[in-house]
C-alpha positions in Angstrom: 111.2 72.8 84.1 112.7 70.6 86.8 116.3 71.3 85.6 115.6 75.1 85.9 114.2 74.7 89.4 117.1 72.4 90.4 119.7 75.1 89.5 117.7 77.8 91.3 117.9 79.2 94.9 115.4 80.9 97.1 117.0 83.6 99.2 115.2 84.5 102.4 116.6 86.0 105.5 115.0 87.7 108.5 116.3 88.5 112.0 112.8 88.7 113.6 110.1 86.1 114.0 109.0 84.7 110.6 106.2 86.5 108.8 103.8 85.3 106.2 106.2 85.8 103.3 109.0 83.8 105.0 106.6 81.0 105.8 105.2 80.8 102.3 108.6 80.5 100.7 109.9 77.9 103.2 106.8 75.9 102.4 107.4 76.3 98.7 110.9 75.1 99.0 109.8 72.0 100.9 107.0 71.4 98.3 109.6 71.3 95.5 111.8 68.9 97.5 108.8 66.6 98.1 108.1 66.6 94.4 111.6 65.3 93.7 113.2 68.6 92.7 116.4 69.8 94.3 116.3 73.7 94.5 118.5 75.5 97.0 117.6 77.6 100.1 119.8 80.4 101.2 118.7 81.6 104.7 119.9 82.4 108.2 120.0 80.0 111.1 117.7 82.1 113.3 114.9 82.0 110.7 115.6 78.4 109.7 115.3 77.2 113.3 112.1 79.1 113.9 110.1 77.3 111.1 108.8 73.8 110.4 112.1 72.5 108.9 112.5 69.1 110.6 111.9 67.3 107.2 114.5 69.3 105.3 117.5 67.6 106.9 119.7 70.5 105.7 119.3 69.3 102.1 120.5 72.0 99.7 120.4 74.5 102.5 122.9 77.3 103.1 122.5 79.0 106.5 124.5 81.1 108.9 123.8 83.1 112.0 123.3 86.8 111.6 123.9 87.8 115.2 127.1 89.9 115.8 128.5 93.1 114.5 125.9 94.9 112.4 128.3 95.5 109.5 130.8 92.7 109.6 128.3 89.8 110.0 126.2 90.7 106.9 129.3 91.1 104.8 130.6 87.8 105.9 127.2 86.2 105.3 127.0 87.7 101.8 130.6 86.5 101.0 129.8 82.9 102.1 126.4 82.9 100.4 128.1 83.9 97.1 130.6 81.2 97.5 127.8 78.7 98.0 126.0 79.9 94.9 129.2 79.5 92.8 130.1 76.1 94.3 126.6 74.7 93.6 126.5 76.3 90.1 123.3 78.1 90.8 121.9 79.8 87.7 118.9 81.7 89.2 118.4 83.4 92.6 115.0 84.5 93.7 115.0 87.0 96.5 111.8 86.0 98.4 111.2 89.3 100.3 111.5 93.0 99.7 114.7 94.6 98.5 117.2 94.7 101.3 120.9 95.4 102.2 121.6 91.8 101.0 120.1 92.1 97.6 121.5 95.6 97.1 125.1 94.3 97.6 124.6 91.0 95.8 122.9 91.8 92.5 126.0 93.1 90.6 128.2 90.2 91.7 125.5 87.7 90.8 125.3 89.3 87.4 129.0 88.9 86.9 128.7 85.3 88.0 126.1 84.7 85.2 123.1 84.4 87.5 119.6 85.5 86.6 117.6 87.1 89.4 114.0 87.7 90.4 112.4 89.2 93.5 109.1 89.1 95.3 107.7 92.4 96.7 105.5 91.4 99.7 104.8 94.5 101.7 101.4 96.0 101.1 101.8 98.8 103.6 104.3 100.7 101.5 102.2 103.2 99.6 104.3 106.4 99.1 108.0 107.4 98.9 107.7 108.7 102.5 107.2 105.1 103.7 110.8 104.4 102.8 113.9 106.1 104.3 116.1 107.8 101.6 118.7 105.1 102.0 116.0 102.4 101.6 114.8 104.1 98.4 118.4 103.7 97.0 118.4 100.1 98.0 115.0 99.4 96.4 115.8 101.3 93.2 119.2 99.6 92.7 117.8 96.1 93.4 114.7 96.5 91.3 116.7 97.9 88.4 119.2 95.0 88.5 116.9 92.0 88.8 115.4 90.3 85.6 111.9 89.8 86.9 109.7 91.2 89.6 106.9 89.2 91.3 104.3 91.3 93.2 102.0 89.4 95.6 98.9 91.4 94.8 97.5 93.9 92.3 97.5 96.5 95.1 101.2 96.1 95.6 101.7 96.7 91.9 99.6 99.9 92.1 101.6 101.1 95.1 105.0 100.4 93.5 103.9 102.3 90.3 102.8 105.2 92.6 106.0 105.2 94.5 108.5 104.9 91.7 106.5 105.9 88.6 105.5 103.6 85.7 108.5 104.6 83.7 110.8 103.1 86.3 109.4 99.6 85.5 109.6 100.1 81.7 110.8 97.0 79.9 110.9 95.2 83.3 109.2 91.8 83.5 106.5 92.2 86.1 104.0 89.5 87.2 101.4 89.2 90.0 101.2 86.1 92.1 98.3 83.9 91.2 97.3 83.1 94.8 98.3 83.0 98.5 98.9 79.7 100.3 99.7 78.4 103.8 101.4 75.2 105.0 99.6 75.4 108.3 96.2 75.8 106.6 96.9 72.7 104.5 97.9 70.8 107.6 94.7 71.9 109.4 92.6 70.8 106.4 93.9 67.2 106.7 92.5 66.9 110.2 88.9 66.4 109.0 86.3 67.0 111.8 88.6 68.8 114.2 87.0 71.9 115.7 83.5 71.2 114.3 81.8 71.4 117.7 80.7 75.0 118.3 80.4 74.4 122.1 84.1 73.7 122.3 84.9 77.1 120.9 85.5 79.2 124.0 86.6 82.4 122.3 83.9 84.3 120.5 86.5 86.3 118.6 90.2 85.9 117.8 92.6 88.6 116.5 96.2 87.5 115.6 98.8 89.9 114.1 102.0 91.7 114.6 100.9 94.5 117.0 101.9 97.5 114.9 100.1 100.3 113.2 97.8 99.6 110.3 97.1 96.0 111.4 93.8 96.9 113.0 94.5 96.7 116.7 93.4 100.2 117.5 90.2 99.6 115.5 89.5 96.5 117.5 90.2 98.0 120.9 87.9 101.0 120.1 85.1 98.7 119.0 85.6 96.6 122.2 85.3 99.7 124.3 82.0 100.7 122.6 80.6 97.2 123.0 81.7 97.1 126.7 80.1 100.5 127.4 76.8 99.1 126.0 77.0 96.1 128.3 77.7 93.4 125.7 79.6 90.4 127.0 81.8 88.0 125.0 85.3 86.5 125.0 88.1 87.7 122.9 91.6 86.3 122.3 94.4 88.5 121.0 97.7 86.9 119.8 100.8 88.7 118.7 103.7 90.9 120.0 105.0 94.3 118.9 105.3 97.9 120.0 101.5 98.2 120.6 101.3 95.3 123.0 100.9 97.5 126.1 97.6 98.8 124.6 96.2 95.3 124.9 97.7 94.8 128.4 96.3 98.1 129.7 92.8 98.2 128.3 90.1 98.1 131.0 86.9 96.2 130.2 84.1 95.4 132.6 81.9 93.0 130.6 84.2 91.6 127.9 86.7 89.0 128.8 89.9 89.6 126.9 92.8 87.1 126.9 96.2 88.1 125.6 98.5 85.3 124.4 101.5 87.3 123.1 103.2 85.7 120.1 101.8 82.2 119.2 104.0 80.2 116.9 101.4 77.5 116.1 97.9 79.0 115.8 96.1 75.7 115.1 94.9 74.8 118.6 93.7 78.3 119.5 91.8 78.6 116.2 89.9 75.4 117.0 88.8 77.2 120.2 87.6 80.3 118.4 84.4 81.1 116.6 85.1 84.2 114.6 88.5 85.4 113.3 89.1 89.1 112.8 91.3 90.4 110.0 90.8 94.2 110.1 93.9 95.8 108.6 93.7 99.4 107.4 94.9 98.9 103.9 95.1 95.2 103.0 94.1 91.7 104.3 95.5 89.8 101.4 97.5 87.5 101.2 97.0 86.6 104.8 98.3 83.4 106.3 96.1 83.9 109.4 93.0 84.1 107.2 93.8 80.9 105.4 94.4 79.1 108.6 91.3 80.5 110.2 89.2 79.4 107.2 90.8 75.9 107.3 89.9 75.7 111.0 86.2 76.4 110.3 86.3 79.9 111.9 83.9 82.5 110.6 85.5 85.7 109.4 85.0 89.4 110.0 87.2 91.5 107.7 87.7 95.0 106.6 86.8 95.4 102.9 90.0 97.0 101.8 92.7 96.5 99.1 92.6 93.0 97.5 90.8 91.3 100.4 88.2 90.0 97.9 90.8 87.9 96.1 90.3 85.6 99.1 87.1 86.5 100.8 83.5 87.2 99.7 80.1 87.5 101.4 79.6 83.7 101.3 82.4 83.1 103.7 83.0 86.4 105.5 81.4 89.6 106.9 83.0 92.4 105.0 82.9 95.8 106.7 84.2 99.4 106.3 87.3 100.2 108.4 85.3 101.9 111.1 84.9 101.2 114.8 81.1 101.5 114.7 80.9 99.0 111.8 83.1 96.6 113.6 81.1 97.0 116.8 77.9 96.2 115.0 79.4 93.1 113.5 80.8 91.9 116.8 77.3 92.2 118.3 75.4 90.6 115.4 77.8 87.9 114.0 76.9 84.4 115.1 78.7 81.2 114.4 77.7 79.6 111.0 78.8 76.0 110.9 76.5 75.1 108.0 77.6 72.7 105.2 76.8 75.4 102.7 79.4 77.7 104.1 82.0 74.9 104.4 81.6 74.1 100.7 82.2 77.8 99.9 85.3 77.8 102.2 86.7 74.7 100.6 86.3 76.3 97.1 88.2 79.3 98.3 91.0 77.2 99.9 91.4 75.1 96.8 92.1 78.2 94.7 94.9 79.1 97.1 97.3 76.2 97.0 101.0 75.7 97.0 100.7 73.7 93.8 99.3 76.7 91.9 102.0 79.0 93.3 104.8 76.5 92.5 103.6 76.4 88.9 103.6 80.2 88.8 107.2 80.4 90.2 108.4 77.7 87.8 107.0 79.7 84.8 108.5 82.9 86.1 112.0 81.4 86.3 111.7 79.7 82.9 110.7 83.0 81.3 113.7 84.7 82.8 116.0 82.0 81.5 114.9 82.2 77.9 
């Protein structure tokens, strides 16, 4: 298997701040390097410089800046990335995030170069054709038709893709579902045994961290906080993240509840140690969440909406699972205490053991080997 991984490249680009998928695949790449393998990483400088890459030392990494003319720069990037792939004799390219302009323009050329291709679909919020612009639909269809194998990060994503494109579209296409989620930061937090065990040092009763966009649960949280505030309940809440809904956080008026807004937080570790209960209250899906894994590793309790494939990570032993309703969230905010018992910690450790980079690396190796047969 090592020889297959060594002639493979992970392709991941993003102009904005890194999301969960980008973080996962960067960690996977580093994990393979640490095992003695030599895969390649094809990325952009902005993303590379925003992640924990100090140990990579630019080994087997192709990166370029994507700032500049919106048409010329991507074309120049693709040309140079293809040159790198040819020069390094790369036999397999795995596109680590959803179909994009880059995969759309590269797949036919990669095919001519003799490369096999696979892709991970990571966006659980796409549910119907109307969620994609007509041009995006063309990009998705072309890319998915051209790759040899498709990885979907959860059963719900597979269901959504079949709903959007129809089962016949995926006929005779190799499709697999990721075996787990995983997080580098969660693994780092777990190595610091004993950190954050003192409940008295946890100054925030609740923490919410997410990109502040629709469907992530911000409106649900703010409505529940208003209801709690009206009834005179008093507790502390930390909200971390940026996005188009940030002004809703900045402008909310609460009399009894103390809300602290931190904007985007690159390293959540320290603030998680200061928090008792983490909130993951997305409308459709809370799995596979980097924030949840990190919160569990930091011994935070969890309140989560019981939607999608959330139970692939959480259950009643380690979380309070609720309907996606403001009244249900309000009741949980009022009633949920901080459980630091050894029984819960054992259950949390069992959940985290199942979601490891080792399990995912074995899965990706197998996917690539199957394509190469």
